[in-house]
N, C-alpha and C positions, 0 to 999 in steps of 0.2 A: 428511640423510644418516646412515645407521647408523654407530656408532662403529667397527665392525669390517668395514665394507663394502669389498668388493674390486671395482674397476672395471677391466675388460679392454677396451681400446680398440684396434681394428684399425688397424694402421699408425700408431698414435699420432695419428690424425686425428680430433679431437674434433668432436662434433656441436654446432652452435650452438643457443642457446636457441630461436630463432625457426624453426628447421627443422622441417618436418613429418616425423613418424616413424611407423612401425608398431611397436607395443609388444606383446610377448608376455609376459604375467605368468604364470609357470608355477606351478600350484597343486599342492603335494605332498600330495595327498589321495587315498587309495584309495577313498574313499566317493563320489567324483564321476565321473560319466561323462555324455557328451552325445551322443545318437544323431543329432541334426539341428541345423542352425543355426536358432535362433529369435531373433526380435526381442523385446526387453523391452517390455511395455506401460507399465511405470513410466517416467515422463518423465525422471527423473534418471539412468536407465541406458540411454537410447536409443543412445548411442554405443558401448556395450560388447557383446561377443559371447563366449559360452562355447563352447569347442570341445574335442574330444578327438582323439587320434590316429586313433581309429576312427569319428569323426563321418562320417555318411553324406552326402557332397556330391553328390547325384544329383538329377535332376529328377523330380518326381512330377506326375501329371496334375492334382492339385488345387492346385498351387502357382501363385501369381500371378507376373506378370512381375518385380515388384520383388523377390520372394523368390528367384526364379531368378538374378537379377542379383547379389544379395548372396551367394548360395552360390558362384556362379562366381568372383566377385572374391576371396572369402576362400580358395577352393580354390587359385586361381592364386598368391595371395600366400603361402599356406602352403608349397606345393611348390617355389616358386622360391627360397625362403630356406633355413632351417636346420632342416628337419623332424627331422633325425637327433638334434638336441639335446633335443627334446621328449620322447623316449622314449614311454612310455604315459601320462604325466601329462596331465591336462586343463590348459587355460590360458585366461586371460582376455585377450582381444584388444581393442586400442583403437587408433584412428588419432588422433593428437594432435600437439602441438608438444613439443619436447624439454623445455622448461621446465615442462611440466605432467604429466610422467610419474609423479610422486608426488602424484597428485591426492587430494583429500579423499574422492572416491568409492572409490578403491582402498583407503584406510584403513578406510572404513566396511564394505566388502565383507569385508576381513580380519576385522573384529570379528564380523560375522555368520557367517563361516565357522567361528569358534570354537564357536558354538552348534551349527551344523549338524554339524560334524565331531567335537565334544567333544574338541578338541585345540587346543593353541596351535601353529598351523602357518602362520606368516606367509608371504607370497610371498618366497621366498628367491632366486629367479633371475628376472631380467628381461632379455630380449633386445630391443635397440632397433636398428632399421635405418632409416636415412634413406630417404625416399621418392624423392628426386631425385638422390642421390649413392650411392657405394658405402660410405659410412661405416657402421660397425657397432660397437656397444658391448654388452658383457655385464656385468650387475651381479649379484654374488653376495654373499649375507649368510650368515654361519655358522649352522649348525643349532642350534636351542634345545636345552638340556639337560633341559628339562621332559619328564617321562615322558608318552607319549601312548598310553593304553590304548584310546582311540577307542571308548568305549561309547556310540555315537551312538544317539539315539532315531529317527533318520531312516533309511528303507530305501534300500539301495544299488540303485536302479533308474535307468535312463537318464533324463536331463533333470530329475531330482528336485531337484537343487541350483538349477537354473534356476527351477523353480516356487517353491522356497523363497525365493529372492532376489527374484523378481518380486513376490511377495505381501507380503514383510516389509519391503522397503527403505524405503518412504515412512513406514511406522509407526515404524521405527527412527529415522528423522530427527526425527519428532515427539517421540519419547521423549528423544532427545539434547538437545532444547531445552526439556524439561520439568524438573520438580524431581527427577526420578528419574535417578540415575547409571547408565544402562543399560550403558555400557562396563564399569564396575567390576563390575556384576552378571554380565556375560558372562565376565569373567576368573575370578571366583569359581566360576561354574558349571563352567568347564573344570577348575579345580583340584579341585572336588568329584568330577567324573567320573573323574579320573585318580588319585585317592587310594585306596589299598588298605586303609588302616587305618580301621575303623569309627569309632573315637573321633575321629580327625582329620577324617573326613568330617563328623561332627556339629558339630565346632568350626567348620569352614568353612561349614556350613549356618547356624550361628548368626550368623556374620559376614555372610552373605548377607541374613539377616533384618534385621540392623542397617542395611545399605545401603538395603533397602526402606523402612525407617523414616525415614531421613534425607532432608533437603531440600537438594539440591546448589545451588539458587539462593539459599537463605537459610541457610547453614550455622550461623549464630549461633543459630538456633532449635533445632538438633538436640538439645541437652541437655534441652530441655523437651518434646520430642515423645515420645509413648507408643507402644510397639510395638503394643499391642492396637488402638488407634484407627487407626494407620497401616496395619496389615494389612487392616483393614476397608476403608479407603480404596483401597488398591491392588487389592483384589479387585473393588471397584465400578468402578474405572478400567478394569479389564480386561473389564468387562461380564459378570462371572460372578456366580453365585448361591451364597452361602455354604452354604445348606442342601443344594444339589445336590453341592457339593464334599464335605460331610460324608457324604452318602448313598453316594457312589461311592468315596471314598478311605478311609473307615473304616466299611465296612458292618457289621461285628460290633457296634460301639458304637451305630451308628444303629439297628440292629434292636432292641437292648436298650432304647434310649431311646424308640423308637416304640411299644414294648409298654406304656410308661407311659400314653401317650395312649389306647390301647385300653381301659385299665382305667378311664378317666374317662367312657366312653361312656354308662354308665347313670346318671351324676350329673346333677342338674338343671342345673348351670351349663354343661354341655357345649354347649348350644345358644346360649350367650351369645357374641356376636361378640368381646367384649373378651378372653374366655378364649383364643379362637383367635389373635387378634393377639398376645397375650402368649406363646402357645406358639411362634408363628413367630419372635418375637424371641429366644426361648430357643434355638431351633435355629440361628439365624443367628450367634449369638455363639460357637458351639462351636469352629470351625476356628481363629479368631484366638486363642481362649483356650488351646487345647491346644498350638499352636505356641509361644506365649509361655511356657507352662509348661515345655515340653521345653527351650526355649532357656535359661531361668533355672535349671532343675535341673542341666543340664550345666555351665553356666558357674560356678554358685555352689557346686556340690558335686562336680563331676567325675564323677558317676555317670550311668549310662545307663538302667538297668532301673527300671521303675516298681514300687515296693513298696507294701504295703497303706497305710502312712501317707501315701505320695505321692498315692494315689488320693483319699483323704479331703481332702488339701490342695488337689488340683486341683478337686474338686467345689466346695469353698468359694470358690475363685478364679473359677471359671466362674459360680457363682451371683452373685458380686459384679459381674462384668462384665455379666451379664445384667440385674441389677437397675438398674445405672447407666443403662441404655438405656430404662427404663420410665417412664411417667407415674405419678403418685401413685395414680390410680384403677385401675392394673394390678397394684399390689403384692399385693392379696389373692389374685389368681390366681397370682402368683409364689410365694406361700407354699405353695400346694397343689402346684405343680409341683416346687418345691425339696425338699419333704418326700418326695414319691414318688421323686424322682431319687436322693436319698441312700440310701434303702432299696434301690432297685433296683441301682444301679451298685456299691455296696459288696458286695452279695451276688453280683454277677457280676464281681468284681475280677480274676478270672483272665483275663478278656477283654483287659484292659489289659496284663497281664504277657505275654500271648502275641503282642501286636502288635509288629511291627518298626517302631519309631518312626522309625528312620533311613530305611527304604524309603518310609514315608509322607511324610516331609518332602521327600525327593528327588523323589517324584512330584508333590508340590504345586509344587515349584520348576519342574519340567518343564512342568506345566500352566500356571502363571502366565506363563512366558516365551512359550509358544505363544500364549496369549490376548492378552498385551500386544502382541506383534508380528503377531497375526492371521495366522499362518502357514497357507498352503494348499498342502500337498504330501503325500507319502506317508510314514507312520510305519512303524517296524519292527513286525514281527508278534509282539512280546513278549506273553506271556500276560496281563500286567496291562492292556494296551491291549485285548486281545481281549474281555475280560469287559465292556468298556464300549462296544463298537462293534457296529453291524450290519455284518457283513463280507461281502465278495463276492469271487468268484474273478476273477483276471486271466487272460484267455485267451491262450495262446501263450507264456507266460513259463516258462522253465526256470531254477530258482533252487535254491540249496542248502537254502533253507528252504521251507516250504509257500507256494504261490503265492496269497497272500491279500492283498487290498488293504485297507490301514488308513489311511483319509484323515484328515488332521489336523482338517479342518473337521467331519467326522462325530464325531470324538472331542470336540471343543470344544463342539459343540451340546449334549452331555449336561450341560454345566456352566453354560451361559449363562442369563442372567436372562430 
């Protein structure tokens, strides 16, 4: 029970633990709407339904008998009870026993809602009615004082939260039982999204990276774990390719670096397979190297902007990370790459100074969470997503934004191994 929870019990007639009840968990989120009643394919969510005040409870010719029955029962239940309390908010409906109204599934859905909504918006009102008596209870929890700017990366289209939850829930459960503290990551993600100060956002991003590094199953190991190696591990766990992340999230730097390889084309060693495997390792170490460098620079100096000396320092650290991952017989190729890299990047140092490192790190965090949870729903049509997606029109949609479909799986495919 929440410390400040208020329970309103009709006629002071308490519902017993074993009584079967209808529970309406009201979601205070303007980002969620549900146009039809759908059954979750995820086995853990079979007993839940998402509905809105405007959910269409009508029969369609393509519906099977079971679907019609579900619609009819939920429609009758909704209208015979307290529809006026629901206003326009969506709600999560479940039939259960009173003792199970605060189930683990509900808590998990609340955590995932933080990612979807970019807001700390727990279920603040639950309406519970007994199925066999006239007992009724309303549970109200005070509103959080946390600012909710709701800069969600998910598009506000009907049934999108259902698709998000249906695709991500089982992956979320696996992550909860892994060495990664996914719940803490989701909290920090929400704080990053709702912070207006650039400096504080970067501090929160740095804390997010620290959580990525840590092992929640063996916390005694954390002080010996290295951020560079753990970032490489998390990217691999998400099934992503570090080189593709480099290419799509920092294209100006990638283009400069790729020009180095072009300059080697006329060299005799260019046809050597060891050179190309060394080059690939060089590119793979970039993302983890630059994120670690940004994190250390901010926390150790308090400064945000990359200066000329910072660029030289980063190149040295990138080279060190790169060489640590090579065999002895690859070091001669590393010498050639490193020499060309220093000449090229230092001469193009303005590229680093022009890059918004905060935007880059935040997009990396968006991408990593989408990949770890393997989300399959529609993203917002932000320009940063548009440049990385093959986009298509959605027929028949009227929206305040351009009617463009940005599917998360299309976005993720650009980064996958």
